[in-house]
CHARMM internal coordinates of N, CA and C (Angstrom, degrees):
IC EDIT
DIST 1 N 1 CA 1.4525
DIST 1 CA 1 C 1.4322
ANGL 1 N 1 CA 1 C 114.57
DIST 1 C 2 N 1.4465
ANGL 1 CA 1 C 2 N 111.57
DIHE 1 N 1 CA 1 C 2 N 106.09
DIST 2 N 2 CA 1.3269
ANGL 1 C 2 N 2 CA 114.58
DIHE 1 CA 1 C 2 N 2 CA -177.15
DIST 2 CA 2 C 1.5248
ANGL 2 N 2 CA 2 C 111.05
DIHE 1 C 2 N 2 CA 2 C -77.01
DIST 2 C 3 N 1.2409
ANGL 2 CA 2 C 3 N 120.42
DIHE 2 N 2 CA 2 C 3 N -41.62
DIST 3 N 3 CA 1.4809
ANGL 2 C 3 N 3 CA 124.79
DIHE 2 CA 2 C 3 N 3 CA -173.37
DIST 3 CA 3 C 1.5166
ANGL 3 N 3 CA 3 C 108.48
DIHE 2 C 3 N 3 CA 3 C -137.63
DIST 3 C 4 N 1.3529
ANGL 3 CA 3 C 4 N 116.57
DIHE 3 N 3 CA 3 C 4 N 108.19
DIST 4 N 4 CA 1.4540
ANGL 3 C 4 N 4 CA 116.07
DIHE 3 CA 3 C 4 N 4 CA 177.45
DIST 4 CA 4 C 1.5517
ANGL 4 N 4 CA 4 C 108.13
DIHE 3 C 4 N 4 CA 4 C -106.34
DIST 4 C 5 N 1.3476
ANGL 4 CA 4 C 5 N 114.47
DIHE 4 N 4 CA 4 C 5 N 62.01
DIST 5 N 5 CA 1.4210
ANGL 4 C 5 N 5 CA 122.23
DIHE 4 CA 4 C 5 N 5 CA 175.96
DIST 5 CA 5 C 1.4393
ANGL 5 N 5 CA 5 C 109.67
DIHE 4 C 5 N 5 CA 5 C -112.58
DIST 5 C 6 N 1.3011
ANGL 5 CA 5 C 6 N 118.37
DIHE 5 N 5 CA 5 C 6 N -174.67
DIST 6 N 6 CA 1.4947
ANGL 5 C 6 N 6 CA 127.33
DIHE 5 CA 5 C 6 N 6 CA 175.30
DIST 6 CA 6 C 1.5575
ANGL 6 N 6 CA 6 C 111.13
DIHE 5 C 6 N 6 CA 6 C 71.31
DIST 6 C 7 N 1.3365
ANGL 6 CA 6 C 7 N 110.28
DIHE 6 N 6 CA 6 C 7 N -157.35
DIST 7 N 7 CA 1.5014
ANGL 6 C 7 N 7 CA 113.78
DIHE 6 CA 6 C 7 N 7 CA -177.23
DIST 7 CA 7 C 1.4352
ANGL 7 N 7 CA 7 C 119.64
DIHE 6 C 7 N 7 CA 7 C -62.03
DIST 7 C 8 N 1.4435
ANGL 7 CA 7 C 8 N 112.84
DIHE 7 N 7 CA 7 C 8 N -39.35
DIST 8 N 8 CA 1.3849
ANGL 7 C 8 N 8 CA 120.39
DIHE 7 CA 7 C 8 N 8 CA -179.87
DIST 8 CA 8 C 1.5938
ANGL 8 N 8 CA 8 C 111.65
DIHE 7 C 8 N 8 CA 8 C -61.29
DIST 8 C 9 N 1.2902
ANGL 8 CA 8 C 9 N 112.87
DIHE 8 N 8 CA 8 C 9 N -44.09
DIST 9 N 9 CA 1.4526
ANGL 8 C 9 N 9 CA 121.57
DIHE 8 CA 8 C 9 N 9 CA 175.21
DIST 9 CA 9 C 1.5739
ANGL 9 N 9 CA 9 C 116.24
DIHE 8 C 9 N 9 CA 9 C -58.42
DIST 9 C 10 N 1.3752
ANGL 9 CA 9 C 10 N 109.49
DIHE 9 N 9 CA 9 C 10 N -40.03
DIST 10 N 10 CA 1.4192
ANGL 9 C 10 N 10 CA 115.24
DIHE 9 CA 9 C 10 N 10 CA 175.09
DIST 10 CA 10 C 1.4216
ANGL 10 N 10 CA 10 C 113.06
DIHE 9 C 10 N 10 CA 10 C -65.72
DIST 10 C 11 N 1.2830
ANGL 10 CA 10 C 11 N 120.56
DIHE 10 N 10 CA 10 C 11 N -41.52
DIST 11 N 11 CA 1.4708
ANGL 10 C 11 N 11 CA 123.60
DIHE 10 CA 10 C 11 N 11 CA 179.64
DIST 11 CA 11 C 1.4918
ANGL 11 N 11 CA 11 C 113.51
DIHE 10 C 11 N 11 CA 11 C -68.69
DIST 11 C 12 N 1.3566
ANGL 11 CA 11 C 12 N 118.32
DIHE 11 N 11 CA 11 C 12 N -40.20
DIST 12 N 12 CA 1.4340
ANGL 11 C 12 N 12 CA 122.21
DIHE 11 CA 11 C 12 N 12 CA 179.28
DIST 12 CA 12 C 1.4816
ANGL 12 N 12 CA 12 C 112.53
DIHE 11 C 12 N 12 CA 12 C -69.69
DIST 12 C 13 N 1.3463
ANGL 12 CA 12 C 13 N 114.75
DIHE 12 N 12 CA 12 C 13 N -49.60
DIST 13 N 13 CA 1.4575
ANGL 12 C 13 N 13 CA 116.22
DIHE 12 CA 12 C 13 N 13 CA -179.74
DIST 13 CA 13 C 1.5559
ANGL 13 N 13 CA 13 C 113.79
DIHE 12 C 13 N 13 CA 13 C -74.51
DIST 13 C 14 N 1.3082
ANGL 13 CA 13 C 14 N 116.47
DIHE 13 N 13 CA 13 C 14 N -26.00
DIST 14 N 14 CA 1.4477
ANGL 13 C 14 N 14 CA 121.71
DIHE 13 CA 13 C 14 N 14 CA 166.26
DIST 14 CA 14 C 1.5207
ANGL 14 N 14 CA 14 C 117.10
DIHE 13 C 14 N 14 CA 14 C -58.93
DIST 14 C 15 N 1.3858
ANGL 14 CA 14 C 15 N 114.33
DIHE 14 N 14 CA 14 C 15 N -51.55
DIST 15 N 15 CA 1.3672
ANGL 14 C 15 N 15 CA 120.86
DIHE 14 CA 14 C 15 N 15 CA 174.90
DIST 15 CA 15 C 1.4645
ANGL 15 N 15 CA 15 C 113.76
DIHE 14 C 15 N 15 CA 15 C -62.28
DIST 15 C 16 N 1.3272
ANGL 15 CA 15 C 16 N 120.79
DIHE 15 N 15 CA 15 C 16 N -36.02
DIST 16 N 16 CA 1.5244
ANGL 15 C 16 N 16 CA 122.21
DIHE 15 CA 15 C 16 N 16 CA 177.88
DIST 16 CA 16 C 1.4939
ANGL 16 N 16 CA 16 C 111.72
DIHE 15 C 16 N 16 CA 16 C -70.25
DIST 16 C 17 N 1.2844
ANGL 16 CA 16 C 17 N 117.46
DIHE 16 N 16 CA 16 C 17 N -42.89
DIST 17 N 17 CA 1.4990
ANGL 16 C 17 N 17 CA 119.21
DIHE 16 CA 16 C 17 N 17 CA 168.47
DIST 17 CA 17 C 1.4905
ANGL 17 N 17 CA 17 C 118.54
DIHE 16 C 17 N 17 CA 17 C -56.46
DIST 17 C 18 N 1.3551
ANGL 17 CA 17 C 18 N 112.57
DIHE 17 N 17 CA 17 C 18 N -48.15
DIST 18 N 18 CA 1.4868
ANGL 17 C 18 N 18 CA 113.26
DIHE 17 CA 17 C 18 N 18 CA 173.59
DIST 18 CA 18 C 1.4164
ANGL 18 N 18 CA 18 C 115.13
DIHE 17 C 18 N 18 CA 18 C -62.26
DIST 18 C 19 N 1.3250
ANGL 18 CA 18 C 19 N 119.14
DIHE 18 N 18 CA 18 C 19 N -27.87
DIST 19 N 19 CA 1.5705
ANGL 18 C 19 N 19 CA 118.01
DIHE 18 CA 18 C 19 N 19 CA -179.44
DIST 19 CA 19 C 1.4911
ANGL 19 N 19 CA 19 C 116.27
DIHE 18 C 19 N 19 CA 19 C -75.40
DIST 19 C 20 N 1.3868
ANGL 19 CA 19 C 20 N 112.79
DIHE 19 N 19 CA 19 C 20 N -8.82
DIST 20 N 20 CA 1.5021
ANGL 19 C 20 N 20 CA 111.39
DIHE 19 CA 19 C 20 N 20 CA 175.01
DIST 20 CA 20 C 1.5819
ANGL 20 N 20 CA 20 C 112.84
DIHE 19 C 20 N 20 CA 20 C -73.93
DIST 20 C 21 N 1.2556
ANGL 20 CA 20 C 21 N 117.22
DIHE 20 N 20 CA 20 C 21 N -1.33
DIST 21 N 21 CA 1.5354
ANGL 20 C 21 N 21 CA 126.90
DIHE 20 CA 20 C 21 N 21 CA 174.90
DIST 21 CA 21 C 1.4492
ANGL 21 N 21 CA 21 C 104.57
DIHE 20 C 21 N 21 CA 21 C -63.73
DIST 21 C 22 N 1.4315
ANGL 21 CA 21 C 22 N 120.18
DIHE 21 N 21 CA 21 C 22 N -27.78
DIST 22 N 22 CA 1.4626
ANGL 21 C 22 N 22 CA 119.00
DIHE 21 CA 21 C 22 N 22 CA -169.97
DIST 22 CA 22 C 1.5343
ANGL 22 N 22 CA 22 C 113.55
DIHE 21 C 22 N 22 CA 22 C -110.13
DIST 22 C 23 N 1.3629
ANGL 22 CA 22 C 23 N 110.81
DIHE 22 N 22 CA 22 C 23 N 31.57
DIST 23 N 23 CA 1.4328
ANGL 22 C 23 N 23 CA 112.29
DIHE 22 CA 22 C 23 N 23 CA 176.26
DIST 23 CA 23 C 1.5554
ANGL 23 N 23 CA 23 C 109.44
DIHE 22 C 23 N 23 CA 23 C -72.55
DIST 23 C 24 N 1.3891
ANGL 23 CA 23 C 24 N 113.41
DIHE 23 N 23 CA 23 C 24 N 164.35
DIST 24 N 24 CA 1.5071
ANGL 23 C 24 N 24 CA 119.91
DIHE 23 CA 23 C 24 N 24 CA 174.18
DIST 24 CA 24 C 1.5527
ANGL 24 N 24 CA 24 C 113.11
DIHE 23 C 24 N 24 CA 24 C -54.88
DIST 24 C 25 N 1.2515
ANGL 24 CA 24 C 25 N 117.80
DIHE 24 N 24 CA 24 C 25 N 153.50
DIST 25 N 25 CA 1.3990
ANGL 24 C 25 N 25 CA 119.74
DIHE 24 CA 24 C 25 N 25 CA 178.84
DIST 25 CA 25 C 1.6325
ANGL 25 N 25 CA 25 C 112.36
DIHE 24 C 25 N 25 CA 25 C -71.17
DIST 25 C 26 N 1.2640
ANGL 25 CA 25 C 26 N 116.88
DIHE 25 N 25 CA 25 C 26 N -19.10
DIST 26 N 26 CA 1.4700
ANGL 25 C 26 N 26 CA 118.18
DIHE 25 CA 25 C 26 N 26 CA 178.71
DIST 26 CA 26 C 1.4296
ANGL 26 N 26 CA 26 C 109.12
DIHE 25 C 26 N 26 CA 26 C -96.97
DIST 26 C 27 N 1.3600
ANGL 26 CA 26 C 27 N 125.21
DIHE 26 N 26 CA 26 C 27 N 7.44
DIST 27 N 27 CA 1.3756
ANGL 26 C 27 N 27 CA 125.59
DIHE 26 CA 26 C 27 N 27 CA 175.03
DIST 27 CA 27 C 1.5455
ANGL 27 N 27 CA 27 C 113.52
DIHE 26 C 27 N 27 CA 27 C -76.86
DIST 27 C 28 N 1.2494
ANGL 27 CA 27 C 28 N 119.82
DIHE 27 N 27 CA 27 C 28 N 152.89
DIST 28 N 28 CA 1.5557
ANGL 27 C 28 N 28 CA 121.37
DIHE 27 CA 27 C 28 N 28 CA 177.59
DIST 28 CA 28 C 1.4329
ANGL 28 N 28 CA 28 C 114.94
DIHE 27 C 28 N 28 CA 28 C -61.12
DIST 28 C 29 N 1.3788
ANGL 28 CA 28 C 29 N 121.48
DIHE 28 N 28 CA 28 C 29 N -29.91
DIST 29 N 29 CA 1.5085
ANGL 28 C 29 N 29 CA 128.83
DIHE 28 CA 28 C 29 N 29 CA 173.56
DIST 29 CA 29 C 1.4838
ANGL 29 N 29 CA 29 C 109.49
DIHE 28 C 29 N 29 CA 29 C -60.24
DIST 29 C 30 N 1.2760
ANGL 29 CA 29 C 30 N 118.26
DIHE 29 N 29 CA 29 C 30 N -39.73
DIST 30 N 30 CA 1.4823
ANGL 29 C 30 N 30 CA 120.66
DIHE 29 CA 29 C 30 N 30 CA -171.90
DIST 30 CA 30 C 1.6026
ANGL 30 N 30 CA 30 C 114.56
DIHE 29 C 30 N 30 CA 30 C -77.88
DIST 30 C 31 N 1.2366
ANGL 30 CA 30 C 31 N 113.47
DIHE 30 N 30 CA 30 C 31 N -10.36
DIST 31 N 31 CA 1.4344
ANGL 30 C 31 N 31 CA 120.19
DIHE 30 CA 30 C 31 N 31 CA -177.39
DIST 31 CA 31 C 1.5292
ANGL 31 N 31 CA 31 C 114.98
DIHE 30 C 31 N 31 CA 31 C -81.93
DIST 31 C 32 N 1.3491
ANGL 31 CA 31 C 32 N 116.37
DIHE 31 N 31 CA 31 C 32 N -36.06
DIST 32 N 32 CA 1.4318
ANGL 31 C 32 N 32 CA 124.77
DIHE 31 CA 31 C 32 N 32 CA -174.17
DIST 32 CA 32 C 1.5682
ANGL 32 N 32 CA 32 C 113.17
DIHE 31 C 32 N 32 CA 32 C -110.88
DIST 32 C 33 N 1.3133
ANGL 32 CA 32 C 33 N 115.69
DIHE 32 N 32 CA 32 C 33 N -166.36
DIST 33 N 33 CA 1.3803
ANGL 32 C 33 N 33 CA 122.46
DIHE 32 CA 32 C 33 N 33 CA -177.57
DIST 33 CA 33 C 1.5370
ANGL 33 N 33 CA 33 C 106.15
DIHE 32 C 33 N 33 CA 33 C -96.84
DIST 33 C 34 N 1.2302
ANGL 33 CA 33 C 34 N 125.79
DIHE 33 N 33 CA 33 C 34 N 1.06
DIST 34 N 34 CA 1.4430
ANGL 33 C 34 N 34 CA 128.62
DIHE 33 CA 33 C 34 N 34 CA -177.43
DIST 34 CA 34 C 1.6008
ANGL 34 N 34 CA 34 C 108.33
DIHE 33 C 34 N 34 CA 34 C -59.06
DIST 34 C 35 N 1.3446
ANGL 34 CA 34 C 35 N 122.29
DIHE 34 N 34 CA 34 C 35 N -41.38
DIST 35 N 35 CA 1.3630
ANGL 34 C 35 N 35 CA 118.41
DIHE 34 CA 34 C 35 N 35 CA -177.23
DIST 35 CA 35 C 1.5681
ANGL 35 N 35 CA 35 C 113.49
DIHE 34 C 35 N 35 CA 35 C -72.46
DIST 35 C 36 N 1.3196
ANGL 35 CA 35 C 36 N 116.56
DIHE 35 N 35 CA 35 C 36 N -24.81
DIST 36 N 36 CA 1.4185
ANGL 35 C 36 N 36 CA 116.73
DIHE 35 CA 35 C 36 N 36 CA 173.70
DIST 36 CA 36 C 1.4753
ANGL 36 N 36 CA 36 C 113.67
DIHE 35 C 36 N 36 CA 36 C -74.31
DIST 36 C 37 N 1.2794
ANGL 36 CA 36 C 37 N 114.48
DIHE 36 N 36 CA 36 C 37 N -27.40
DIST 37 N 37 CA 1.4631
ANGL 36 C 37 N 37 CA 118.74
DIHE 36 CA 36 C 37 N 37 CA 171.99
DIST 37 CA 37 C 1.5187
ANGL 37 N 37 CA 37 C 112.94
DIHE 36 C 37 N 37 CA 37 C -72.52
DIST 37 C 38 N 1.3420
ANGL 37 CA 37 C 38 N 115.80
DIHE 37 N 37 CA 37 C 38 N -33.59
DIST 38 N 38 CA 1.4536
ANGL 37 C 38 N 38 CA 120.11
DIHE 37 CA 37 C 38 N 38 CA 175.23
DIST 38 CA 38 C 1.5641
ANGL 38 N 38 CA 38 C 107.48
DIHE 37 C 38 N 38 CA 38 C -71.19
DIST 38 C 39 N 1.2142
ANGL 38 CA 38 C 39 N 122.91
DIHE 38 N 38 CA 38 C 39 N -36.51
DIST 39 N 39 CA 1.4420
ANGL 38 C 39 N 39 CA 123.81
DIHE 38 CA 38 C 39 N 39 CA -178.18
DIST 39 CA 39 C 1.5396
ANGL 39 N 39 CA 39 C 105.04
DIHE 38 C 39 N 39 CA 39 C -70.17
DIST 39 C 40 N 1.2202
ANGL 39 CA 39 C 40 N 126.55
DIHE 39 N 39 CA 39 C 40 N -44.78
DIST 40 N 40 CA 1.4870
ANGL 39 C 40 N 40 CA 121.16
DIHE 39 CA 39 C 40 N 40 CA 175.73
DIST 40 CA 40 C 1.5032
ANGL 40 N 40 CA 40 C 115.34
DIHE 39 C 40 N 40 CA 40 C -65.81
DIST 40 C 41 N 1.2442
ANGL 40 CA 40 C 41 N 117.23
DIHE 40 N 40 CA 40 C 41 N -39.61
DIST 41 N 41 CA 1.5357
ANGL 40 C 41 N 41 CA 119.91
DIHE 40 CA 40 C 41 N 41 CA -179.78
DIST 41 CA 41 C 1.4849
ANGL 41 N 41 CA 41 C 105.09
DIHE 40 C 41 N 41 CA 41 C -69.34
DIST 41 C 42 N 1.4217
ANGL 41 CA 41 C 42 N 118.78
DIHE 41 N 41 CA 41 C 42 N -45.33
DIST 42 N 42 CA 1.5063
ANGL 41 C 42 N 42 CA 117.67
DIHE 41 CA 41 C 42 N 42 CA -176.47
DIST 42 CA 42 C 1.6447
ANGL 42 N 42 CA 42 C 108.38
DIHE 41 C 42 N 42 CA 42 C -63.77
DIST 42 C 43 N 1.2196
ANGL 42 CA 42 C 43 N 118.01
DIHE 42 N 42 CA 42 C 43 N -40.67
DIST 43 N 43 CA 1.4288
ANGL 42 C 43 N 43 CA 122.59
DIHE 42 CA 42 C 43 N 43 CA 178.60
DIST 43 CA 43 C 1.5294
ANGL 43 N 43 CA 43 C 112.35
DIHE 42 C 43 N 43 CA 43 C -62.71
DIST 43 C 44 N 1.3019
ANGL 43 CA 43 C 44 N 113.12
DIHE 43 N 43 CA 43 C 44 N -48.88
DIST 44 N 44 CA 1.4463
ANGL 43 C 44 N 44 CA 111.47
DIHE 43 CA 43 C 44 N 44 CA 174.02
DIST 44 CA 44 C 1.5640
ANGL 44 N 44 CA 44 C 113.92
DIHE 43 C 44 N 44 CA 44 C -58.39
DIST 44 C 45 N 1.2465
ANGL 44 CA 44 C 45 N 122.25
DIHE 44 N 44 CA 44 C 45 N -41.89
DIST 45 N 45 CA 1.4317
ANGL 44 C 45 N 45 CA 126.14
DIHE 44 CA 44 C 45 N 45 CA -176.69
DIST 45 CA 45 C 1.5576
ANGL 45 N 45 CA 45 C 109.02
DIHE 44 C 45 N 45 CA 45 C -66.57
DIST 45 C 46 N 1.2856
ANGL 45 CA 45 C 46 N 116.43
DIHE 45 N 45 CA 45 C 46 N -44.01
DIST 46 N 46 CA 1.5033
ANGL 45 C 46 N 46 CA 125.63
DIHE 45 CA 45 C 46 N 46 CA 178.28
DIST 46 CA 46 C 1.5611
ANGL 46 N 46 CA 46 C 108.39
DIHE 45 C 46 N 46 CA 46 C -59.25
DIST 46 C 47 N 1.4163
ANGL 46 CA 46 C 47 N 112.08
DIHE 46 N 46 CA 46 C 47 N -49.65
DIST 47 N 47 CA 1.5597
ANGL 46 C 47 N 47 CA 115.98
DIHE 46 CA 46 C 47 N 47 CA -173.40
DIST 47 CA 47 C 1.5482
ANGL 47 N 47 CA 47 C 106.23
DIHE 46 C 47 N 47 CA 47 C -71.94
DIST 47 C 48 N 1.2202
ANGL 47 CA 47 C 48 N 119.19
DIHE 47 N 47 CA 47 C 48 N -22.66
DIST 48 N 48 CA 1.5123
ANGL 47 C 48 N 48 CA 114.39
DIHE 47 CA 47 C 48 N 48 CA -174.23
DIST 48 CA 48 C 1.5930
ANGL 48 N 48 CA 48 C 106.88
DIHE 47 C 48 N 48 CA 48 C -75.92
DIST 48 C 49 N 1.2680
ANGL 48 CA 48 C 49 N 116.48
DIHE 48 N 48 CA 48 C 49 N -45.83
DIST 49 N 49 CA 1.5248
ANGL 48 C 49 N 49 CA 121.26
DIHE 48 CA 48 C 49 N 49 CA 176.95
DIST 49 CA 49 C 1.4891
ANGL 49 N 49 CA 49 C 110.87
DIHE 48 C 49 N 49 CA 49 C -67.19
DIST 49 C 50 N 1.3601
ANGL 49 CA 49 C 50 N 115.59
DIHE 49 N 49 CA 49 C 50 N -43.14
DIST 50 N 50 CA 1.5031
ANGL 49 C 50 N 50 CA 118.24
DIHE 49 CA 49 C 50 N 50 CA -179.29
DIST 50 CA 50 C 1.5305
ANGL 50 N 50 CA 50 C 111.71
DIHE 49 C 50 N 50 CA 50 C -61.68
DIST 50 C 51 N 1.3116
ANGL 50 CA 50 C 51 N 120.97
DIHE 50 N 50 CA 50 C 51 N -36.78
DIST 51 N 51 CA 1.5065
ANGL 50 C 51 N 51 CA 120.04
DIHE 50 CA 50 C 51 N 51 CA -175.12
DIST 51 CA 51 C 1.4678
ANGL 51 N 51 CA 51 C 111.74
DIHE 50 C 51 N 51 CA 51 C -63.79
DIST 51 C 52 N 1.4479
ANGL 51 CA 51 C 52 N 112.87
DIHE 51 N 51 CA 51 C 52 N -36.67
DIST 52 N 52 CA 1.6176
ANGL 51 C 52 N 52 CA 116.94
DIHE 51 CA 51 C 52 N 52 CA 176.75
DIST 52 CA 52 C 1.4102
ANGL 52 N 52 CA 52 C 109.82
DIHE 51 C 52 N 52 CA 52 C -52.97
DIST 52 C 53 N 1.3873
ANGL 52 CA 52 C 53 N 117.63
DIHE 52 N 52 CA 52 C 53 N -52.87
DIST 53 N 53 CA 1.4325
ANGL 52 C 53 N 53 CA 123.42
DIHE 52 CA 52 C 53 N 53 CA -165.13
DIST 53 CA 53 C 1.5072
ANGL 53 N 53 CA 53 C 108.37
DIHE 52 C 53 N 53 CA 53 C -80.52
DIST 53 C 54 N 1.3191
ANGL 53 CA 53 C 54 N 119.97
DIHE 53 N 53 CA 53 C 54 N -28.17
DIST 54 N 54 CA 1.4647
ANGL 53 C 54 N 54 CA 121.39
DIHE 53 CA 53 C 54 N 54 CA 178.11
DIST 54 CA 54 C 1.4072
ANGL 54 N 54 CA 54 C 108.15
DIHE 53 C 54 N 54 CA 54 C -64.27
DIST 54 C 55 N 1.5328
ANGL 54 CA 54 C 55 N 114.91
DIHE 54 N 54 CA 54 C 55 N -43.83
DIST 55 N 55 CA 1.4932
ANGL 54 C 55 N 55 CA 121.53
DIHE 54 CA 54 C 55 N 55 CA -178.95
DIST 55 CA 55 C 1.4765
ANGL 55 N 55 CA 55 C 114.66
DIHE 54 C 55 N 55 CA 55 C -63.56
DIST 55 C 56 N 1.3931
ANGL 55 CA 55 C 56 N 113.00
DIHE 55 N 55 CA 55 C 56 N -26.06
DIST 56 N 56 CA 1.4890
ANGL 55 C 56 N 56 CA 124.04
DIHE 55 CA 55 C 56 N 56 CA -175.07
DIST 56 CA 56 C 1.5120
ANGL 56 N 56 CA 56 C 107.40
DIHE 55 C 56 N 56 CA 56 C -72.31
DIST 56 C 57 N 1.2234
ANGL 56 CA 56 C 57 N 118.57
DIHE 56 N 56 CA 56 C 57 N -21.57
DIST 57 N 57 CA 1.6238
ANGL 56 C 57 N 57 CA 123.12
DIHE 56 CA 56 C 57 N 57 CA -178.70
DIST 57 CA 57 C 1.6233
ANGL 57 N 57 CA 57 C 104.11
DIHE 56 C 57 N 57 CA 57 C -56.75
DIST 57 C 58 N 1.2902
ANGL 57 CA 57 C 58 N 119.33
DIHE 57 N 57 CA 57 C 58 N -36.24
DIST 58 N 58 CA 1.4184
ANGL 57 C 58 N 58 CA 119.26
DIHE 57 CA 57 C 58 N 58 CA -174.91
DIST 58 CA 58 C 1.5511
ANGL 58 N 58 CA 58 C 115.49
DIHE 57 C 58 N 58 CA 58 C -116.54
DIST 58 C 59 N 1.2655
ANGL 58 CA 58 C 59 N 114.91
DIHE 58 N 58 CA 58 C 59 N -18.31
DIST 59 N 59 CA 1.4154
ANGL 58 C 59 N 59 CA 122.29
DIHE 58 CA 58 C 59 N 59 CA 175.28
DIST 59 CA 59 C 1.3809
ANGL 59 N 59 CA 59 C 116.79
DIHE 58 C 59 N 59 CA 59 C -129.21
DIST 59 C 60 N 1.4169
ANGL 59 CA 59 C 60 N 120.61
DIHE 59 N 59 CA 59 C 60 N 98.81
DIST 60 N 60 CA 1.4065
ANGL 59 C 60 N 60 CA 126.26
DIHE 59 CA 59 C 60 N 60 CA -169.27
DIST 60 CA 60 C 1.4865
ANGL 60 N 60 CA 60 C 115.80
DIHE 59 C 60 N 60 CA 60 C -76.31
DIST 60 C 61 N 1.4289
ANGL 60 CA 60 C 61 N 114.78
DIHE 60 N 60 CA 60 C 61 N -10.26
DIST 61 N 61 CA 1.3202
ANGL 60 C 61 N 61 CA 126.68
DIHE 60 CA 60 C 61 N 61 CA 172.42
DIST 61 CA 61 C 1.4580
ANGL 61 N 61 CA 61 C 118.03
DIHE 60 C 61 N 61 CA 61 C -67.81
DIST 61 C 62 N 1.3827
ANGL 61 CA 61 C 62 N 115.10
DIHE 61 N 61 CA 61 C 62 N -18.46
DIST 62 N 62 CA 1.5159
ANGL 61 C 62 N 62 CA 126.31
DIHE 61 CA 61 C 62 N 62 CA -173.21
DIST 62 CA 62 C 1.4797
ANGL 62 N 62 CA 62 C 107.29
DIHE 61 C 62 N 62 CA 62 C -90.57
DIST 62 C 63 N 1.2803
ANGL 62 CA 62 C 63 N 124.49
DIHE 62 N 62 CA 62 C 63 N -10.99
DIST 63 N 63 CA 1.4331
ANGL 62 C 63 N 63 CA 128.23
DIHE 62 CA 62 C 63 N 63 CA 171.67
DIST 63 CA 63 C 1.5444
ANGL 63 N 63 CA 63 C 109.95
DIHE 62 C 63 N 63 CA 63 C -66.04
DIST 63 C 64 N 1.3856
ANGL 63 CA 63 C 64 N 120.01
DIHE 63 N 63 CA 63 C 64 N 117.42
DIST 64 N 64 CA 1.4277
ANGL 63 C 64 N 64 CA 122.84
DIHE 63 CA 63 C 64 N 64 CA -177.37
DIST 64 CA 64 C 1.4969
ANGL 64 N 64 CA 64 C 113.57
DIHE 63 C 64 N 64 CA 64 C -76.53
DIST 64 C 65 N 1.3432
ANGL 64 CA 64 C 65 N 117.50
DIHE 64 N 64 CA 64 C 65 N 63.35
DIST 65 N 65 CA 1.6063
ANGL 64 C 65 N 65 CA 116.24
DIHE 64 CA 64 C 65 N 65 CA 177.07
DIST 65 CA 65 C 1.5143
ANGL 65 N 65 CA 65 C 110.09
DIHE 64 C 65 N 65 CA 65 C -68.35
DIST 65 C 66 N 1.2496
ANGL 65 CA 65 C 66 N 112.07
DIHE 65 N 65 CA 65 C 66 N 135.56
DIST 66 N 66 CA 1.4836
ANGL 65 C 66 N 66 CA 122.35
DIHE 65 CA 65 C 66 N 66 CA 174.74
DIST 66 CA 66 C 1.4558
ANGL 66 N 66 CA 66 C 115.78
DIHE 65 C 66 N 66 CA 66 C 69.91
DIST 66 C 67 N 1.4176
ANGL 66 CA 66 C 67 N 121.00
DIHE 66 N 66 CA 66 C 67 N 4.58
DIST 67 N 67 CA 1.3610
ANGL 66 C 67 N 67 CA 121.47
DIHE 66 CA 66 C 67 N 67 CA 173.19
DIST 67 CA 67 C 1.5310
ANGL 67 N 67 CA 67 C 116.04
DIHE 66 C 67 N 67 CA 67 C -84.71
DIST 67 C 68 N 1.3777
ANGL 67 CA 67 C 68 N 117.12
DIHE 67 N 67 CA 67 C 68 N 128.49
DIST 68 N 68 CA 1.3564
ANGL 67 C 68 N 68 CA 122.65
DIHE 67 CA 67 C 68 N 68 CA -173.28
DIST 68 CA 68 C 1.4101
ANGL 68 N 68 CA 68 C 107.84
DIHE 67 C 68 N 68 CA 68 C -138.35
DIST 68 C 69 N 1.5178
ANGL 68 CA 68 C 69 N 126.88
DIHE 68 N 68 CA 68 C 69 N 104.51
DIST 69 N 69 CA 1.2767
ANGL 68 C 69 N 69 CA 122.68
DIHE 68 CA 68 C 69 N 69 CA -172.10
DIST 69 CA 69 C 1.5043
ANGL 69 N 69 CA 69 C 115.32
DIHE 68 C 69 N 69 CA 69 C -93.42
DIST 69 C 70 N 1.3613
ANGL 69 CA 69 C 70 N 112.42
DIHE 69 N 69 CA 69 C 70 N -20.17
DIST 70 N 70 CA 1.5529
ANGL 69 C 70 N 70 CA 116.39
DIHE 69 CA 69 C 70 N 70 CA 175.67
DIST 70 CA 70 C 1.4868
ANGL 70 N 70 CA 70 C 118.94
DIHE 69 C 70 N 70 CA 70 C -77.38
DIST 70 C 71 N 1.2304
ANGL 70 CA 70 C 71 N 114.45
DIHE 70 N 70 CA 70 C 71 N -33.16
DIST 71 N 71 CA 1.5767
ANGL 70 C 71 N 71 CA 114.82
DIHE 70 CA 70 C 71 N 71 CA -172.78
DIST 71 CA 71 C 1.4590
ANGL 71 N 71 CA 71 C 110.59
DIHE 70 C 71 N 71 CA 71 C -116.63
DIST 71 C 72 N 1.3094
ANGL 71 CA 71 C 72 N 116.10
DIHE 71 N 71 CA 71 C 72 N 154.42
DIST 72 N 72 CA 1.4762
ANGL 71 C 72 N 72 CA 121.71
DIHE 71 CA 71 C 72 N 72 CA -177.02
DIST 72 CA 72 C 1.5923
ANGL 72 N 72 CA 72 C 111.81
DIHE 71 C 72 N 72 CA 72 C -95.84
END
COOR INIT
IC SEED 1 N 1 CA 1 C
IC BUILD
């Protein structure tokens, strides 16, 4: 993976963060509030990217073709 950014990165990393909710009970993440923070951050990242593509089903102008905010 050369570049895991953009919408695909949001969906992949968001899904990974949300999956930390299902760790074993004896795991260090299950003891504290960190997994709930990962769940909220992962859900926000996933929903941010998902909303763009869900809206694109009916409005093709909402697809960000050629937009690159990180590089010049």
